[in-house]
C-alpha positions in Angstrom: 134.6 -22.7 217.4 133.2 -25.1 214.9 132.0 -28.4 216.4 134.1 -31.5 215.9 133.0 -33.5 212.8 131.1 -36.7 213.4 133.3 -39.8 213.0 132.3 -43.4 212.0 134.2 -46.6 211.9 133.8 -49.4 209.3 135.1 -52.9 210.0 135.0 -54.8 206.7 136.9 -56.2 203.7 138.6 -54.2 201.0 137.0 -54.3 197.5 139.7 -53.6 194.9 136.9 -52.6 192.5 135.7 -49.9 194.8 132.0 -50.7 194.7 131.6 -52.5 198.1 133.4 -53.1 201.3 135.4 -50.4 203.1 135.6 -48.4 199.8 131.8 -48.1 199.6 131.5 -47.4 203.3 134.1 -44.6 203.3 132.5 -43.0 200.2 129.1 -43.1 201.9 130.4 -41.7 205.2 131.9 -38.8 203.1 128.7 -38.2 201.3 127.0 -37.6 204.6 129.8 -35.3 205.9 131.0 -37.9 208.4 134.8 -38.5 208.8 135.4 -42.2 208.0 137.8 -44.5 209.7 138.4 -48.2 209.0 139.6 -51.6 210.2 140.3 -53.9 207.3 139.4 -57.5 207.8 140.4 -59.0 204.4 141.8 -57.9 201.1 140.0 -59.1 198.0 140.9 -59.1 194.3 137.5 -58.3 192.7 135.7 -56.3 190.1 132.2 -56.1 188.8 132.5 -59.6 187.4 133.2 -61.3 190.7 135.8 -62.1 193.4 139.0 -63.6 192.1 141.0 -63.9 195.4 140.6 -63.3 199.1 143.3 -62.9 201.8 142.1 -62.6 205.4 144.2 -60.5 207.7 145.6 -61.7 211.0 143.0 -61.3 213.7 145.5 -59.4 215.9 145.9 -56.6 213.3 142.2 -56.4 212.9 141.7 -55.9 216.6 144.6 -53.5 216.7 143.1 -51.3 214.0 139.8 -51.1 215.9 141.5 -50.3 219.2 143.8 -47.7 217.6 140.9 -45.8 216.1 138.8 -46.0 219.3 141.7 -44.7 221.4 142.1 -41.5 219.5 139.2 -40.7 217.1 136.2 -41.7 219.1 133.7 -43.0 216.5 130.2 -41.9 217.1 129.0 -45.2 215.5 130.5 -48.2 213.8 129.5 -50.9 211.4 130.7 -54.4 210.4 130.7 -56.0 207.0 132.7 -58.9 205.7 134.4 -60.6 208.6 135.8 -63.6 206.7 136.4 -66.2 209.5 135.6 -67.2 213.0 138.8 -65.8 214.6 138.3 -62.5 213.0 134.8 -62.3 214.3 136.1 -62.9 217.8 138.9 -60.3 217.3 136.2 -57.8 216.3 134.2 -58.6 219.4 137.3 -58.1 221.5 138.2 -54.8 219.8 134.7 -53.5 220.4 134.6 -54.4 224.1 133.1 -51.5 226.0 132.1 -49.7 222.8 129.0 -47.7 223.8 128.1 -46.0 220.5 125.7 -47.6 218.1 126.9 -50.7 216.1 125.3 -51.7 212.8 126.0 -55.3 211.8 125.7 -56.0 208.1 126.0 -59.8 208.2 127.8 -60.5 205.0 127.3 -64.3 204.7 125.9 -65.1 201.2 127.3 -64.0 197.8 125.0 -62.8 195.1 125.6 -66.2 193.4 124.1 -67.8 196.5 127.4 -69.2 197.7 128.0 -69.1 201.5 130.9 -66.8 202.4 131.3 -67.9 206.1 131.7 -71.4 207.5 129.3 -72.5 210.3 131.8 -71.7 213.1 132.1 -68.1 211.9 128.3 -67.8 211.6 127.9 -69.2 215.2 130.4 -66.6 216.5 128.4 -63.8 214.8 125.1 -65.1 216.2 126.4 -65.7 219.7 128.9 -62.9 220.3 128.4 -60.1 217.7 124.6 -59.8 217.4 124.2 -59.0 221.1 126.4 -55.9 220.6 124.3 -54.6 217.6 122.0 -51.7 217.8 120.8 -52.9 214.3 121.4 -55.9 212.1 120.7 -55.6 208.4 120.3 -59.0 206.8 119.1 -59.7 203.3 116.7 -62.6 202.9 119.3 -65.4 202.6 121.2 -64.0 205.6 117.9 -63.6 207.5 117.3 -67.3 206.9 120.7 -68.2 208.4 120.3 -65.9 211.4 116.7 -66.9 212.1 117.1 -70.6 211.4 113.9 -70.6 209.3 112.8 -70.1 205.7 112.4 -66.5 204.5 111.1 -66.5 201.0 108.1 -64.3 201.0 107.1 -60.9 202.6 104.8 -62.9 205.0 107.9 -64.7 206.3 109.8 -61.5 207.2 108.2 -60.5 210.5 108.8 -63.9 212.1 112.3 -63.9 210.9 112.9 -60.5 212.4 111.5 -61.7 215.7 113.8 -64.7 215.7 116.8 -62.5 215.1 115.8 -60.1 217.9 115.7 -63.2 220.1 119.4 -63.7 219.3 120.1 -60.4 221.1 120.2 -57.7 218.5 118.6 -54.4 219.4 116.7 -54.0 216.2 116.5 -55.7 212.8 116.0 -54.4 209.2 115.2 -57.4 207.0 115.9 -56.3 203.4 113.5 -57.6 200.8 115.5 -56.9 197.6 115.5 -60.6 196.8 111.7 -60.7 196.6 109.9 -60.4 193.2 107.6 -57.5 192.6 107.5 -53.8 191.6 108.4 -52.7 195.1 111.3 -53.4 197.4 109.9 -54.2 200.8 112.2 -53.6 203.9 110.9 -54.6 207.3 112.1 -53.0 210.6 111.4 -54.4 214.0 112.9 -53.5 217.4 110.8 -55.4 219.9 108.4 -52.4 220.4 107.2 -51.6 217.0 107.3 -52.7 213.4 107.6 -50.6 210.3 107.7 -51.4 206.6 109.2 -49.3 203.8 108.1 -49.8 200.2 110.3 -48.4 197.5 109.7 -48.6 193.7 112.0 -51.3 192.3 114.7 -50.1 189.8 115.2 -52.8 187.2 119.0 -52.8 186.9 122.1 -54.9 187.5 124.0 -51.9 188.8 123.6 -53.0 192.4 127.1 -54.0 193.6 127.6 -52.7 197.1 124.0 -52.0 197.9 124.0 -53.6 201.3 127.3 -52.0 202.3 126.1 -48.6 201.2 122.8 -48.8 203.1 124.4 -50.0 206.3 127.1 -47.3 206.0 124.4 -44.6 205.4 122.5 -45.7 208.5 125.8 -45.7 210.5 126.6 -42.2 209.3 123.2 -41.0 210.4 123.6 -42.3 213.9 127.2 -41.0 214.1 125.7 -37.6 213.4 123.1 -38.0 216.1 120.0 -39.2 214.2 117.8 -41.7 216.0 117.6 -45.2 214.4 114.4 -45.0 212.4 115.3 -41.6 210.8 118.8 -42.9 210.0 117.2 -45.9 208.3 114.8 -43.8 206.3 117.5 -41.5 205.1 119.8 -44.4 204.3 117.1 -46.1 202.2 116.5 -42.9 200.3 120.2 -42.4 199.6 120.7 -46.0 198.5 117.7 -45.8 196.1 119.1 -42.6 194.7 122.6 -44.1 194.3 121.2 -47.1 192.4 119.2 -44.8 190.1 122.3 -42.8 189.3 124.7 -45.7 188.9 127.6 -44.7 186.6 127.5 -47.9 184.5 131.1 -49.0 185.2 132.5 -52.4 184.4 131.2 -55.3 182.4 129.3 -57.1 185.2 127.2 -56.0 188.3 128.2 -52.4 188.5 128.6 -50.1 191.5 126.3 -47.4 192.8 126.8 -43.7 192.5 128.1 -42.5 195.9 127.8 -38.9 194.6 124.0 -39.2 194.8 122.3 -36.5 196.9 122.2 -37.9 200.4 119.4 -35.5 201.5 119.1 -32.0 202.7 121.3 -31.0 205.5 123.4 -34.1 205.4 126.7 -32.3 205.0 126.2 -29.6 207.7 
């Protein structure tokens, strides 16, 4: 008898343009041969040019989606993305109560424009209640600044920021350095026992919509399939780089990645 297919859960907003949010997450899960399930937190009207409207869902239905999936489909890992507001953060925490599989928190807090996407109360709920549940949190530099409560503007700032985020209760941190200048993208991992840095050649492109969602979903898919955290991160970074390189050039703004990119040998087994 064939073994049951690995299953993963994404808890995030819907991107009508298909490049980020639950759409990117589900496409990424599928690329890795993982059955994707979802709990939608908000519906957005957006495209490659930006977000035109946002409607958050009722917290009770967000929690209900999580509990429904958990009761029957047994996700081997889960991830969070856009959580929209404080009461939704708390609904997610309640829905994940007793969840023993790995949780990846992608703390979607700052738009590409630099605008804050969450009010201080929602940020506080993430820091105080969600981060302690996370096996891994994956902030970009502006998000790392918020979570760490300190400036993170250079590669030298990244280790201290990671340590500060670990002190908030997360199991491990991957500080993403895509906002730094330079010919390489520097991503720093720290888990309290060890530190590791990945350096990837920078692709000069604007086709990067959904990069953070795709990376965190790829890591989640790896852990749902039984990979340890560091190999899941390494494979996720490689897939995301390939997906940026193969971006299909859709839309008139910041275009999406190519989720048909080769996710790596054996990923669909």
